N, C-alpha and C positions, 0 to 999 in steps of 0.2 A: 594305760592307753587313754583314759579319759583326760589326763593332763595333756596328752598330745593333741586331742581334739581342741582343747582350749587354746593351745599354742598355735594350732593350724588356723583357727578363725581370727586370732589376733595378729596373724602374720609373723609370728616369732619362731616358726618351726624351721628346722634345717632340712636340706634335701634328703639326708639319710633318715631323719625322723619321719618325714612325709612318706617315704617308701615303706618304712616299718609300719606306719599307721594304716596305709592302704592295704598292705598285705594282711594285717590283722582283721581289717574290715571284711575281707573276702572269706574269712573262716569263722568269724564270730558274729552270729546273727544279731545278738543284743547290741553289740558295739556298732554294727551297721545301722541299726534303728536309731541309736543315740546320735550318730553322725548325721543321718538324713534329717532328723528332727531339727538340729541346729542349722543345717544347710537350708532347710525350708524357711526358717526364720530369717536367715541371711538374705535369701531371695526376696522375702516379703518386705524387708527393710531396705533393700538396695536403692529404692527410689526416694528415700528420705534424704533431704539435701544436706543434713548436718552429720558429719562423720562421727562426732561424739555421741549423738543420740543412738546411732546404730551400735556402737561399741557398748553403750549402757544396756541396750536391749539384749544383745548376745550375752553380756556379762551376767545380767540378771537371770537369764535362763540357765546358764551354766551353774551359777551359785545355787539356784533353786534345786536343780537336779542333784548337785553334790550333797546338799543338805538332806535330801530325800534318801540318798544312798546310805548316808551315815546312820540314818534312823532305821535302815533295813526295811524301808517301805517300798513296795513295788508300785511304780507309777504306770498306769495304762498309757499306751502310746497316744491315744486320742486326747487324753488329758494334757500330755506334754504339748501337743499342737495347739490345744485350746489355750494353754498358758502362753504359748508363743504368740498367738493371735492377740491375746489381751495385752501383752507387752507392746506389740506393734501399734495397737490402737492407742495405748497410753502415750507412747513416744510421739506418735503423729499428732495426737490432741495437744500435747504439751508444745510441740513445735508450732502448731497453728495458732495457739494462744500467744506465745512469745513473739512470733513473727509479726503479729498485728500490733503489739504494744511497744516493741523495741524500736529505736530509731534506726533508719536505714544505714547500713555499713557502706562507706564509700569505697574502701579498699577491697579488692577481690581476695577471698580467703586463699591461703596457701594450698597447693595441690598435693594430695597424698594418694598413693597408689594402693589398690586392692587386687587380690587374686582370687579367682574362683576356679576350682579344679574338679574333675570328675574321676572317680576310681575306674579300674578296668571293668569291662562288662556293664557299665552304667551310662546313662545320659542324663542331662539336666537342662532346665530352661531358666534363663537369667534375664531380668529386665533391668536395663541400664537407666541412669538418671534422666536421660533425654527422651525416654519412651521407646528406645530401640530394644528389640527382643533378640536374644541369642540362644539357639539350641547348641549345646556342647556335646560332642560324641565322647566315647570312652577315652580315658587317659588324655584328656585335653585340658589346657589351662588358658584362661583369658585374664590378662592384666589390664586394668583400666583405672582412670583417675576417679577420685570421689566427686569431682564435678568437671565438666568440660569448659574449655575456654570459649571466647566469643568468636574466634576465627577458625577453629579446627577442633574436631572430636577424634582423638587418636587412641587406639587400643592395640595391644600386642597379643598375638595368638600363637600358641604352640599346640597343634592338634587339628581337629576338624570341627567346623562350626557352620551353622546356617544362620545368616543374619537377615532380619527384617528391620532395615534402618529407617528411623523416623526422619522425614524429609526436612532439611534445613539448608537452603541455598547459600546462606551467609557463612555457614560453618560445615565444610565437607567432613565426611566421616572417613577416617583412614585406618585400615587394618595393616599393621606391620608384622611380617613373618620373617623367618630365617632366610627365605629365598627370594621373596618379592613382596611388594606392597600393593594394596588395593585402595582406590579412592572412589567414593560415591557421594551423592547428595541425598538420596533416599531411594531404596530399592530392596529386592530380595535376591539372595545369592548364596552359594555354598563355597566354602574354602577348605581345601585339604592341604595342611602344611605342618606336618609333624617334624620337630627338630631331629636331625640325624637320619631322616628318612629321605630316600632319593626322589620320591614322588611329590609333585606340587601341582595343584590345579585349582582354578576358580571357574565355577559354572553359574551362569546368570539365568535367573527365572523371570525377573521382571525389572524394568527400568534400564539403566545404563551404568557401566562400570569401566574404570581405568585400571589397568594392571601394569606395573612398572618395577624396574630394579633400581636400587640406589635411592638417593634422596629426591631427585628431580623427576617429575612426571612428564618432562618434555617429549620423551620418546615412548610414551605409554601406548599400549594396545587398547583400543576402545572396543568393547563388545556389546552386543545387543542380545535380547532374550533368545535362549537356546544355543548360544555360543559359549565356548569355554576357552580358557588359556591354560596351557601346561608347559612344563620345562622339557626341552629336548636339547641335549648336549650343552646345557647351561644357558640356553637362550629361550625366551618366551615365544611360544607358537600359538596361533589362534586356530580353533577348530569348531565343530558343530556337534551337538548331541540331540537325538530325537527320542531317547528313552530316558526317562527321569526316575527309574526304579532305584538308582543309587541314592536318591534322597530319602528313601524309606527308612533309613536309620533313625530319622527324627521320630518315627512311630515305633521304634524298637525292632526293626526288621533289617537284617543285612541281606542284600540282594546281589547275586552274581549272574551275569549274562554271558554265556559262552566264553569263559575265561580259562586260562591254564590252571592246572592244579597248584602250581607253585605260587601263582598270584593269590589264590585263596589262602594258602598257608601263611603268606606274608601278612595278610590282613588279619588273620586270626591271631597271629603272634602279637601284632600291634594292638588290637582291640582288647585282648584278654591278658596281656602281659605274661606270656608264656613262651618257652622255647620249644620249637617243633623240629625234630630231626627226621628228614625224609630219606629213608633208605630204599624205598621201592621206586626205582628209576623208571619202571614201566608207566607209572602214573603221569610222568612228565609229558607223555605224548597225547594225553587226553585233555579235553576241555569240558567244563562243567557249567551248568546253570542251576539256579535254585534260590529260594528265599528261606531265611532262617531267623527265628526269634532270638533276639539278643539275650534275653533272660535264660534261655535254655542252656547256654554255655558252649564252650568249644568242643566238648566230647559229643554233645548231641549233633553238632554240625558234622563231625567226622563220621558218626554212626549213620547219618543220612547219606553221605557221600559213598559209604561202603556199599550201599545198595545199587549204585550205578556201576562202579568198577571195584571189585572186592579187594580189600587190603586189611591188614590187621594193625592194631596200634596198642601201645602200653604206656600208661602214665606213671611217671616217677614223682610222687607227691613231694618227697623231701627236696628234690632239686627243681621242682616246678617245670617239668620237662615231659614232652610226649615224643615217643619214637614210633615212626610209621614203618611197617615192614611189608 
């Protein structure tokens, strides 16, 4: 599995291997710790302008940890992070020195793309090269270039993310999703856009946003703070929201406000990558409200809901499935 971590952060992992890795992370605490330590280093080095420097930093950490494992020496987690920080400082210092001594490069370097993903039941904070910060919800992937062009900053999202975009009027920031695109200059907003999932919405907290389908933004819907855009029968529709509890996922809390039981089940399946079979049809007539800690897991959420309207459930670990009766 440690080889898969290496392949994941070098962008050489296949979709099947990625699913295998994330499944193993959920059951192996030591593997999860290893993965998060490298992911933290990846986030720390994400603002370094040179792609080669970041690869060297990640490579050094992985080589270091592999050598330690071969010697059967247990490395405390805080020491791993300390080493990661040292590598970051060394890489950054090297870049600062060389950037002052080398001659300016006239040609813009070739663009290479990177991916940052979060496993089920987790969230992560990522800082992009332009200063934009992105919170990624569970099972979300952000694809972004190693540097942005002069006229546009474009990223691709599969999942849910909260963006705080660094303002740049000369280079709009564009988020491309399966169902629609979002263009901004500098603002704060949330996007829910999982591939294969019927729901899409964009909710604006601050600034202004354009939401449109296709390549052109000529027919875009413009929204202001506390407005949102969602899909209805394949078309974008503008609405208004006055309760921002749905944004609490950034703080590790899933909030539901007077929603059907089926809606909660769909979100739990999505966030925790599990199949839930609902055989208690009585529950479909009830609506629920509540706030749940992400780290407590899907079973804790169901146990809390049981106290409102009783039902039973059983989990099949082998098939990663829960049946509600």
